[in-house]
N, C-alpha and C positions, 0 to 999 in steps of 0.2 A: 081302199084308196082314200087318201086324205084330199080334202078340197084345197084349192090354191091358197086361201088365207091362213089355214091352219098348218100347212106344210112347214113353213119356217119356224113356227112355234114348236112343232113336234121335233124338229131337228135341234133346236136350242135345248129343249128338255132332254133329248137323247145325249147331247154333249155334256150336259150337267150330270146326268145320272151315270153315264159311262166314265166320266172323269172322277166322280166320287168313288165308284167301284175300284178304279185304278189306284187312287190315292189310299183308299181304305185298305186294300189288300197288299199293295207293294211297299208303301211307306210305313205303315203301322204293323208290319209283319211281326217284329220282335215284341212289341207291346202286347199284341193279342196272343202271343205264344205263352205268356206267363200263366201257369196253371193255378196259381193261388187266387186268381180273379173269379174262378168258377167254383160253385158249391156242389154241383151235381157230379158224383163220381164217374158217371159215364162220359160226361163232357170233359172232365179232367183227363181221362184215358184217351179220348179222341185228340185232345190238344197235344198230348205227349207223343202220339203216334206219328209215323212217317206220312200217313195219308193226309194229315192236316196240312202239312207244308206243301204237298203236291196240289191239294185243292185250292189253297190260297194263291199259289203261283198261277195256277190255271185260270182262276177267276180274275186275277190281275191282268193276265195276258189278254183274256177275252175283253176286259174293260178297256185296255189300251187300244186294241184293234177296233172295237166299237166306237171309241172316241175319235180315232183317226178317220174312220169312214164317215161318221156323222158330221164331224167338223169339215171334212173335205166337201161333202154334199152341201153343207150350209154355205161354204165359201162359193161354190159353183152356182148355187141358187141366187145368192145375193149379188154376184158379179153379173 
């Protein structure tokens, strides 16, 4: 359990990190999908596979939900 002074700071950091995860996975999906960026053959195969898209969308959804929950808790705490 966090103490009272560190609780708002933890919520702000959660908002930042969940927001970054959402932006990174949902907005930059096409850019990260380019397989010419990777030199490792196993990574190239993974980027070309169907699992890659599913994992990126799943992490984006988790980031969006985490951002919504953390920002809502921060608003309620500050109010």
